[in-house]
C-alpha positions, 0 to 999 in steps of 0.5 A: 240485128236489123238490115234496113237503115231506118230500122237500125236508126230506130234501134239506136234512138230507142236505146238512147230514149230507154237510157234517158227514161231509166235515168229519170225513173231512178232520179224520181225514186231517189227523190221519193226515198229522200222524202221518206227519209226526211219524214222518218227523221221527224225534221219538219223543215226538211220534210216540207222541203223534200215534199216540194221537191218530190211533188215537182218531180212527180209533176215533171214525170207525169208531164213527160209521160214517164208515169201516168198522170193518175199515178202521179196524183196518187203518189202526191196524195200519199206524200201529203198524207205522210207529211201531215201525219208526221207533224 
């Protein structure tokens, strides 16, 4: 445990940011799983709706540097291929 006041603050701030980032990562994973489930159910309307939500979530995650922008681009490309193959 740190003794210096600024180091104590860094511990608290880092803990808060880690919790926020973990929640955002979990939410992103959930959205991607919902898209996979919609594609598996072969419901085109639900899959298209889930696709829009997933792409928006990936863009937000990349903008907030939760994931790298190239990873977001690769995920979006893979989602698009899945969506097109399902139709």
